[in-house]
C-alpha positions, 0 to 999 in steps of 0.5 A: 871642929867637925860639924855634927850630923844634925847641924848639916841636916838643918842647913840642908833643910834651910837651903831647900826652903830657901830654894822653894821660896825663890821658885814660888816667887819666880812663878808669881812673877811670871804669872803677873807678866802675863797681861790680862785685859780688863774685859777678862777680869769683869764679871756681870750679873744676869737678871736672876742674880747669877754671875756671867761673862757676858754683859746684860742685854740693854733692851731687857733693862727695867726702869725703877723709880727712885721713890720706890726704893726703900733702904730701911724698914718702915716705921711702926707709925707708917705701918699703922696707917696701912691697916687700921684694924689689928688683932692680938691678945691681951698680954697683961692688964691691971684693972686697979690701975686701968691699963694694960698691954696687947701683943700685936699678932702681926708685929709681936709688939706690945701696945699700950691700952687704957681702960677708956679705950675698951668697948667691953671688959677684957681679961688676960689672954683674951683675943682682941681687935683694935686700932692704933693711935699715935700719942705723945708717948708712942702708939696706943690701942683704941677701940679695943673689942673682944673677938669671939 
């Protein structure tokens, strides 16, 4: 039985692909034989954060205290200790129940306040200043004053 033209062409293509793969394999093998020293593979960071081939100058090394390194953002309670007076707007207020929430301008958090914490009457969307106090249920606003 005689081979058809398509069959011969497919066999030729298979042989070409096989030869190309073998050539690439030999090329990779030759490249891996070229030994690379460890120094040629290392990269360094300079003081600006850019990659360089030269190691940094040890005289320019800056000492950092372990206590100064912060891995995560500070807790809200710790932030509240930094600044006592906060500003925000009354987000919601229920006069009949005697509580509401203030949206802190800096952190965009809703902070609970009770009617007992008010120094003067407030309404929704009023701008107020307040202090934060830690309670068993979380942070709440005290000494809420209307800003004019």
